[in-house]
N, C-alpha and C positions, 0 to 999 in steps of 0.2 A: 383226531381233532381235539380229543381230551387232553393227550399229551402235549399239544401245542399250547391249548389255552391255559393249563395250569402255569407253566413258566411265564407266559406273558403277564398273568395276573400278579403272580409272586414279584415279577420285576418292576412291574408298575408300582407296587407297594413299596419295593425297595427304593425306587426313584423318588417317591414322595418323601420317604424318610430321610434320604440323603440330600435331597435338593436344598441348596443354599442360595439366597439372592447373589446374582453376579452382578457387580458394579462396572459400568462403562467408565474408562479411565482416560478417554481421549482429552488431552489439554489442548484446547484450542488457542491458548495465549501464547505458548512456548513452542511453536512448530520448527521441526527440522525437514528439509527437503528430502524426501527418500529417494529421489529419482536420480540416476547417474547422468550427469550432464552430457549433452549431445554437442558434437561439432558440425559446423557448416563448412569450415575451412581447414586445412592443414595447419600443423604448428608452425611450419615454415612460412605459410602465407600470413598467419596472425604475425610473426615477427616482422614480416615486410610490412604489414599493415601500421604496427607500432613504430617502425623505423620511419615510415612515410609521414605519419603524423608529427613525430619529432622533426622531420625535415620541414614539414609545412610550418610548424611554429618557428623554426630557425630562419629559414629563407623567404617565406611568405608573411608571417608575423599575424598577430592578433590586433584588431582595433579596438582600444580600450578608451572610453569615453569619459571615465572619472579620473581627473588629474591626481588625486591621492593614490589611486591604484597605479597609474602610470609611475608615480614616484616610488612606490614600494617595488614595482617590478624593476626599475632602474637601480635602486639600491641593492636589489638582490643580485644584479649582473647582467640584466637584460640590455640589449642594444635598444635604444628609443629614438623615433624620427617623428616628432610631433605626437599624435595619438596612436602611432603604430609601435607595437612592442615586438620584439624579436627575441624569443625565448631560446637560450642554449640548452642543449640536452642535459647538461650537467645540472642546470637549475630544476629541470623537471625530475631528473631521477632523484636529487635530494629531497625533493618535496614527497615523492613516492615513498622514500625511505622513513620520513617522518610521520607521514599520515598514518593514524592508528588503523590497524587491520581487524580490530574488534572493538565496538562501541556499545556501552550500556546506557540506555536511555531510561531516565527515571520518571515514571508516570505518577499520577496523583494516589495510586495504590500500589503497594510493593508487587503483588501478584500481577500488576499490569505492566511492570517493567519490561522493556524490550532488549533483546541483543541483536546487535547488527554485525554480521559477519558472514564470510562465505559458509553456505550450507544452512544457515537460519532462513525462516521463511515468514514474512510479515505481509499481512494483506491491508490495503486501503481501499475504500470505495472511491467512486469517481468524485474528481475536485475541480474547482474552478469555474464552474458553469454560470453563465449568466441568467439561466432560466431553470425553473423547476416545472415538473409536470406529473400529473397523476390522472387516473380515470374519473375522479370525482370533480375536481376543480380546474382540469384542462392544464394547457400549456401557458406560463405566466412568468414576468421577470421574477427572478429571485428576491425573496424578501426575509425580513428578520424572522417572521414566523417560520418560513421554510428553512432557514438556517437552523433555527432550534429544533425543528421536529426532524430534521435528517441528521442532527447529531444525536438525538434520542434513539433514532433507528439504528445508527452506528453503534451507539453504546450498548444496545440490546443484543447484538450478535456479537458473541465473543470471538469469531473467527476474524474480525476486524480489530487490530491491535493499535493502529495509530490514526488520530482524528485529523483528517483534511478539512478545509474549507469546501464543502460540497457545492454549495452556491454563494454567489455574492449577494449579501443583503442589502439591495439597492436602494431601499427606503431609510437606510440610515446613512447620514451624511458622511463623506469619506474622512473628514477630519476627526470624528469621533467614532469611526467604524471599528478601529481596533480596540476600543473599550469594549465596545458590545461583543465582539467576537471573543475576546478573553474571558470576560465574565461568563459568557455562555458555556464556554469550554470547562471553565473551572467548576461550574455549578451543575451541569447536566451530565458530566462525564468524568470519570476518572482514569481515562487512558491517556496516552501520549499525545500532547497538544502540538498545535501548528501555530507559528507567528508569520505574518506576511513580512517580506523584506521590502518595505515601502518608505525607506528613509531612516535615518538614524534617530530622529526623535520619536517616531512610532516604535521602532524596534526597541529601544531603551525604556520607553514607557511600558511596552508589553512585558520587558524582562522584569520591571519592577513590581508590576502587578502579579506576575506569576511567582516571584520569589517572596513577596510579601504574603501571598495567600498560602504559600507551603511553609511559611516560617522559616526562610532561608536568609542567612547573611549574604552579603555580596561575594564573599570569598566562597562560601559554601556553594551558591549558585553557579560560580564560574567554574569550580572544581568538577562537577558532572554535567552532562547535557539533561536539561529538563524540558527541551522543545526542539523543533527542527523547523527549517524553511526549505523552500524549493527554489532553485536558482536556474533560471533558463538563459542560456547564451542566445543572442540573436544571429542565428546562422545565415550566411556564412562568416565566420570569423570575427564576430563583433561581441563586445562585452559592454553593455550600456550603463548608464549612471546608477540606477537603482539596485541592478543585480550587482555589480561591482561593489557598491556600498554594503549590500547585503552580506556578501561573502567576508567583507572586513568587518562589520558589525558583529556578526555571529562567530567569527573565528576569535575576536578579541574576548567575547563573553563566554567563550568554550561551549557553545551551542552548536547544533548539527546544521550543516549546509548539505542538501542534497543536489549535486550539479547534474543538471539534465538538459543538455542541448536537445532541442526539438528540431529534428531534421526529416524533411520530407523528400524522399528520392525523386528527382526530376524538377524539383521546384527550388528549395533552399539548400539542397544537396545534390551530388553527382547521382544519376540516374541507376546506377548499379549499386547493389548492397554493399559491395566492398569499398566502393569510393565514398558512399554515404557515411558508413560506420567509421572509416578512416578520418573523415571530416569532424564527425561526432566525437571521436576519440581524442583529436587534437584539441578542440574546444575544451573538453572536460579536463584534459591534463592542464590547459592553461589556468583554467579556474581554481582547480586543486593546488596548483603551484602558489597561486595568490594567497589561499587561507594559510599555507604553511609559511609564507613569508611575512604574514601578520603574527602568527603564533604556531611555532613548530609543535605538532602533536595536536592542532585543532582537529576536533572530529568532522570528518567530511565523508560523504559516499559519492562514489562514481555512479554516474547515471547515464541513461539514453532513452529516448523515445523517438524510434525511427520507423517510419512506415513510408508507403508510397502515395502519390497522388493518383487520381483517375486523369488519365491523359486525355480523355475526352472533355472533361470539364474543369480540370485543375483542382477539383475538390479533394480533401484529405481522404484517404481509405484506411481501414483498420481491420485487423483479423485476416489480412491477405498472406498469401505464401511469401511474399517480400518481407511483411512485417514479422512474420515466423522467423526467417532466415536472418533478419536483422536483430532480433532478440538472441538468437544463438551466437552469432558473431560478438555481439556485445559482451555477452558471458564469458567467451573465450578471452576478450581483451581484458574484462574485468578480473578474470583469474590470473592473467599475465601481470596484472598490477597487485595482485593480493588483497585489494580493497572491497568492502562491502558494496553493493551496487543495486541500483533501482531500475526497474523495467516497467511496462506498462501495457495493460490490455485495452479494451474500449472498443466501441462501435460507431459507425457512421449511419447506422439505420435512424429513421426519424421516429420510430415507435418500437415499443417493447414486442417484437415480433420474432419470426424464425430467423430472419436476417441478423437482428441484434443478438440472439442467443448464439448464432453460428459465429459471427465475427468475434464476440467477447471470449467464447471458448477457444476459438483458434488462436487469438491473441494471448489468452491466458496460458494455454499449454505450450505455447513458445517460450514464455517466460519460465515456467516450470522446467522445461527440458534444458533451458539455458542456464538454471541455477540462479536465478534472480533472488537477492536478498529481500527487497521490498518490492511488491507488485501493486503499483497504483492504478486507479480507474479499473479496478477488478470488478466493480458491482455498480449498476445504476447508470453508467454513462452513455449518452445517445447524442446522435447528430454530430459526432467528431468532438464532443465537449461543449456543444452549446446548451445542453440541458441535462438534468439528472432526473431520473424517473423513480418515483416512489415504488412502483411495482417492479421495475427492473432491478432495483436495489435488494428487493425481497427474494427475487427468483434467482439472481445471481449469488445471493448469499446461500441458497440451497446447494448450489454447485460447490461453493467454497467450503461449505460444511463437509460435504463428502469428500473433497480433497483432504481436509484436516483429518477425516477418518483414515484415509490412506497414508498420511504422515504417521499415524500410530503404529503402522505395521500390523503384522498378524502372528500371534504366538503359535508355536507348535510343540508345546510340552505334552507329557502323557495326559493331561486332563483335556487338552485340545484335541489331540489325535483320537482319544476316547475309546481304546480298547475295552477297558473295563467298565466306562459309565454311558457306552453308547453301542460300539459295534458288537460286544457280546451279549447285550441285552434284547437284539432283535432277531428274530427268525427269518430264514429266508421268505421273502415276498411280503414281510411286515412292513412297519413304519416306525419312525423316529420321534413321533411327536410326544411320546411319554416316557422317554429314556431319562436317566439321571441328569445327563449333560443337557438335554433340552429343558427339562423343568428348571434347572438352575439358572438358564439363560434366556428362556423365551422373551422375557420383558426387556432385554438389554442386548441381545446378541447383534441385533442389525440396526443401522442408522434409521432414525425415525424422522421422516421428512416434516417440514412445517408448511410446505406449499404444494408439493407433489402429491397426487392423488392415485393410490394403486387399486382403486375399487374396479371391479369389472363394469362393462357398460351398463348392465341393468341397474346395479346399485348406484353408479354415477349418474345415471339419468334420473332414478328417483330422489336423489338429493338435489336436483335442480340443473344437472348438466352444465356445471361451471367450469370454465376454461381456466387456466393458471393465472391469468391476468385478474380475473375476477377474484380468485382465492386470495391472490396476493394483495388486493386492496383490503380484504378483510383482515389479513394479517397485520399490515401497518397500521390500520385503523385500531386493531385491539391493542397493539403496543402502545400507540400514543394514548390511548384511553386509559390504559393502566398508569401511565406517567410515573414509571419507576425512576428514581434518581439517586445518585449516591449521597451518602451522608455527608452534610456540609457543616463545618464549624461557623456557626452564625456570627460569633465575634469577627472572624477573618473575613467572612463575607460582608458584614457591616463595614469594615475597614476598607476593604475593596470599593464598596459603593460610595464611600465618603472620598476616596482618592479618585474615582471617576467625575464625581460631581465637582470636585475642586479643579481638576484639569480640564473638564469641559467649560467649567465658567472661565478659566484663562484662555479659552480658544481652542482648546485640543491640540492636535498636531496633524496638519495637511500632509498627505503623502508627497514625497519629493520625486521630482522626475528628471 
């Protein structure tokens, strides 16, 4: 006993003398996907799907409702019959050749810049919901207050790198809504902002506000992407007026379009995964081609959001096996083109419960295994996109943080293997609590959750037996109460306010349809 106690005492002293704080270095802002991409189809089948998509565009065509877009397609060599545009495969191949394979997006702060390319990983919370919900105030139409609060929550969590419009601020009139959303993004966050594609006047005014606030000339603004938009085709095979106009406006301004056909198997797309993704691929290729006809080299991302419907009710379903498989197939086609690409998670559950967690994680892992560059709707999304939940945003962010930790990998050098600083310091049947390695790392070795509770049942009960939703409520309340905001140049903010007041007095800019 005495021979064992002396080495232990001596080694504990040595551990205390040698222990130095170990810093966690996980960078949640510049993530790389560490997982090898999975396949759901063979390479030959993917080539067949791509060839069928080209055949679809060539023989069946795309309905394009904006005359300017039709004219651009025709000038580029497409066959046009009314509003039907038939794209030859040479046009598409030329567009894929000029579309950039890597895009750097300039955020409000340099450490918030993003890189969009195959292998990089960018998360966005749920977007575009008409309703907000939380346990304190219930479900309600999205408001200006909700828009701002959700921006602040997104700003707080470093694992979100891009700012989407989480909810529609429906108490702000549509002809001035773009002023409100842009000012909020510029003053409440320094991350990469979103601009709605709702007609040329709104887009151009949003660009002017952003460039002015950043102190950029027109040339400097157009030289690099400083914002992005989401472009949804109307499946099957339709490109409507505002979306076609958005592709043109953003390409001309050198800003990012993320092209995302939203196809549901059995409804707006064939009922099979292969058929639905082939249709989605064809629509994405047509939209990408338009951007390159406007400006060769215009930044554009391939995208897809494909899941199935519940065949009993016709309602969208998410986080299903078919959703997972569709993400894998989309990833294969994106790698075939070489373009950065966007996929999506999400949930059809009506509240933040086990179903919501299961669906979101199933969809999320489909995106991760598919190698998606941008994963939207990765947190907070409920009811198939009809609401964003404050609590779900917080609980989903916990999962995303843990994924970010996985992205950092694990070191296995001599210090990590620990022969000298751990293994040799502990006798058989001993413990590692006081080794040099443990003492240096005990504060930082493991991910520290912000909402999960690892206490045992007795301790958890003594603390009030709170479930994850209750704890999440306290988390978002504390974040909003702290009201931390990035530093803002008051002169530039004042100029922005003057611009908004002047444009609002002139009548604003109603969205075009």
